C-alpha positions in Angstrom: 84.6 7.9 -138.7 81.5 9.7 -139.8 79.0 11.0 -137.3 76.3 8.7 -138.6 78.5 5.6 -138.1 79.5 6.8 -134.7 75.9 7.0 -133.8 75.2 3.5 -135.2 78.2 2.2 -133.2 76.9 3.7 -130.0 73.4 2.4 -130.5 74.5 -1.1 -131.3 76.9 -1.1 -128.4 74.1 -0.1 -126.1 71.8 -2.7 -127.6 74.5 -5.4 -127.1 75.1 -4.4 -123.4 71.3 -4.2 -122.8 70.7 -7.5 -124.4 73.5 -9.1 -122.3 72.3 -7.6 -119.1 68.6 -8.6 -119.8 69.6 -12.2 -120.0 69.1 -12.6 -123.8 70.3 -15.9 -125.3 74.0 -16.0 -126.0 73.7 -16.4 -129.8 71.6 -13.2 -130.0 74.1 -11.3 -127.9 77.0 -12.6 -130.0 75.2 -11.6 -133.2 74.7 -8.1 -131.9 78.4 -7.9 -130.9 79.4 -9.1 -134.3 77.3 -6.4 -136.1 78.7 -3.8 -133.7 82.3 -4.9 -134.5 81.6 -4.7 -138.2 80.5 -1.0 -138.2 84.1 0.4 -138.1 85.1 -2.1 -140.8 82.3 -1.0 -143.1 83.2 2.6 -142.5 86.8 2.0 -143.5 85.8 0.1 -146.6 83.3 2.8 -147.5 85.9 5.6 -147.6 87.4 6.2 -150.9 91.2 6.4 -151.3 92.6 9.8 -151.9 92.7 10.4 -155.6 96.2 10.4 -157.0 97.1 13.4 -159.1 96.9 12.8 -162.8 100.2 12.2 -164.4 101.1 14.7 -167.0 102.8 13.4 -170.1 106.5 14.3 -170.4 107.1 17.5 -172.3 107.9 16.9 -176.0 111.5 17.9 -176.8 112.3 19.6 -180.0 115.1 18.1 -182.0 118.5 19.8 -181.6 
C-alpha cells in the first residue's frame, strides 16, 4: 500500500474512532467506517497488473 493511502487510512480510522467516542450519530460513524474500509480496496484496484512480456513470433524456418 502506498504511503499516501496509508496516511488516508490512518486519518479516516482516527476520525471514525473520534466520531464514535464523541457520540456522533450511528449512521455517520458507519459511513466513516465504510469509507475507511474502502481505502485498501481502492488501493488494490488502482495498482496495475504487472505487464506480461511481449510474445515474440516463432522464428521462421527455412525449407529443408
